[in-house]
C-alpha positions in Angstrom: 427.4 53.9 248.9 425.9 57.0 248.3 425.4 58.4 251.7 422.8 61.6 252.3 421.9 63.7 255.0 418.3 64.4 255.6 416.2 66.4 258.2 412.6 66.2 259.5 410.0 66.6 256.4 413.0 66.5 254.2 412.7 63.6 251.1 415.0 61.3 249.1 413.9 61.3 245.0 414.5 58.0 243.3 413.6 58.1 239.5 410.9 59.4 238.4 408.2 57.3 241.0 410.2 56.6 244.2 410.2 59.5 247.1 411.5 58.5 250.5 410.5 61.0 252.9 412.0 61.6 256.9 409.0 61.5 259.0 409.7 61.4 262.2 413.1 61.4 264.4 412.9 60.2 268.3 416.3 59.1 269.9 418.0 56.7 267.7 415.3 56.0 265.6 413.7 57.8 262.3 410.0 57.0 260.7 410.4 56.8 256.7 407.4 57.5 254.4 408.0 56.1 251.0 405.8 56.8 248.2 406.4 54.4 245.5 404.4 52.8 242.6 401.9 49.9 244.2 403.7 47.6 241.4 407.2 47.9 243.6 407.6 45.4 246.5 409.4 47.5 249.6 410.5 45.1 252.2 412.3 46.0 256.0 415.5 44.5 255.3 415.5 41.5 257.9 412.0 40.4 256.2 413.4 40.7 252.2 416.7 38.3 253.6 414.0 35.9 254.9 412.0 36.1 252.2 415.0 35.0 249.8 416.1 32.3 252.6 413.0 31.0 252.3 412.6 30.9 248.4 416.3 29.1 248.5 415.0 26.1 250.5 412.3 25.7 249.0 414.4 25.6 245.6 416.9 23.0 247.5 413.7 21.1 248.5 412.1 20.9 245.1 415.8 19.8 243.7 416.1 16.8 246.2 412.9 15.7 245.1 413.4 15.9 241.3 416.9 14.3 242.2 414.7 11.3 243.8 412.2 10.7 241.1 415.1 10.6 238.3 416.7 8.1 240.9 413.7 6.3 241.0 413.3 6.8 237.3 416.9 5.0 236.5 416.0 2.3 238.5 
């Protein structure tokens, strides 16, 4: 993991298209501004993890349904 130190109004550039800028620092929180192409999805980590969990659950339900249909056809 790359660890960088930034101050207010300083930024990090990722490739040519993504810039992450420190907008505000208040206590133990920072406010970040992210400038990226609209085609790139940006989520808070906990939201992304929840989306992944929901996707995995949906796949499992689909697999269960497929198995039920297969079992029905085998009868």
